[in-house]
N, C-alpha and C positions, 0 to 999 in steps of 0.2 A: 606491106605488108608491115605489121613493125620490130623493127629490132631487136630486141632486151637481152644480155648477159646476167649469167647468171653468175655472181657471185657467192665466196663460200671457202670456211678450208675444212681442208682435208682432215677428217676427225677417224671415223674404222670404215669396214663391210658395209653395215646397214649404213653410218648415215646416208655415204658418198650412193648406197645406192637407190636413198629416199631421191637425192637431188635426179643422179640418172634416170627416175623414171617423174619424176616434175616436172625433167627440158623435154620426153617423151611426152606426158600430155601435152605439154605449152604447144607443141610442135603437131599434137594431133588442133588443140583449136585454130593452126595457122601463121604463128606465132613466128616471127625465124629466132633461133633463139643460137647461141653461142655461148659455151665454157667450155672450161678446162681439156677435158678429155678429146674437143676436136682436136685438139695441138697431135696427138697423141701417133704413134709412134714418135720418139722423140723431143716436141715441144719446137714451139715456136721459135724458127733462125736471131730470133731477134730477142729471145731471152723471154723471161716467164715474165718482171715486173716490167720494163718498159709496154712488153703485150696484154700486160695486165692494160699497165696506169691506160693505155690508148682503147680501151675496149672503153675505162668511166668515161674519157671525158670527150666523148664522140654522142655531139650531143642529136643526134639518133635515135639516141641507143636509151630503150628507157634504162637501170639494172637491178637486177632484184636482189638482194644482200639475206642471205640463206643466216639468220643470224643463232650461233650458238656459242658454248663457253671460251670453245677453241678461235668462234668467225670474231670476237668481240676481243680478246687478248690481242689475238691479231691487230684489233685495226685498232687499238685503246697501244700498240704497244710496248703490253706485256709480254709478249714470246719472244720466246728462245730458236721459235721454228724460224730451218733458214734457208734460203733458194724458195720461199714461196710468195704468189704472188697475195692476199688476201692482205697482208703491211702494206702494201705498196698500192689496190689498189684502198683501203680503209684510208689512207695518206691523197689520195687526191680527193672522196667522194667530200674525207673533212675542207679542205681550201678549197672544193668546188660551191659547194652548203657559204663558206667565210665569205666568199667571194660574190653573192652573190643573196645575201643577210639571210641564209636562213629557204630564202624564198625555198621551192623545193616539187622541182611538176616531175623530177626522175627513175630516185632510187624514193624503192620499194622494200620496205620492210618487211623478208616471209619468212615463216615460224614454222618448221619442222613436230615441235610437240610445246606443249601448252607450257614444259620445263623453261622455254629457254626465251621463255620473256625476260624475264631476267635476265636476261646477257644479250641485250642487247645495245644496241655501243653507247655512251651517252649522248653525240654530234648527232643518232639519227631516236634518238625515247621521245621526242617531241612529234611523232610525223604515226603515222597513222601503222599500224604491222597486221602482215593477211593469215592468216592461223589454213596454211597449205592445209595440215593433215583433218579440216574440217573442211567434205562439201566448199559450205560456203564464203566461205571462207578462201576457195580454191577459182571460187566464181566470182567473187569481189574483187578480186585479183585481176580478170577475167577484164574488169569491166573498163581498168585500167589504162593497161592496155589492148587494146582490143585489135581484132587482125585488120585489118584493109580487107 
């Protein structure tokens, strides 16, 4: 079964619910999905930054980056948010893409709203995005992360 990690920046109840709903749908397709709420309450014993980075560097994991204004700010180092995994995830993704001269087989940009397209971090703009607010976008995403 394909392993999938959801990378996102917590924003508000409505946005966070969209993430949870997508996780439930992906699990319904048979994907093994990990995201931060799996570690609640209390959080990971190794701390959020280490845990987040370990999800990104696992070569057997597809990473879905839920782009939004807050996510982009974290990924690009413009956020003053403290203790959030999204900044650590962004740095790790950037480094892994740099190490592979931009070759990308693991990282997928997902969008929960059409307006989020303008908030795709620079390092990820060259890759295809999947508008999961549309059934066709979610379907195409599943094709790139097929369950076994």
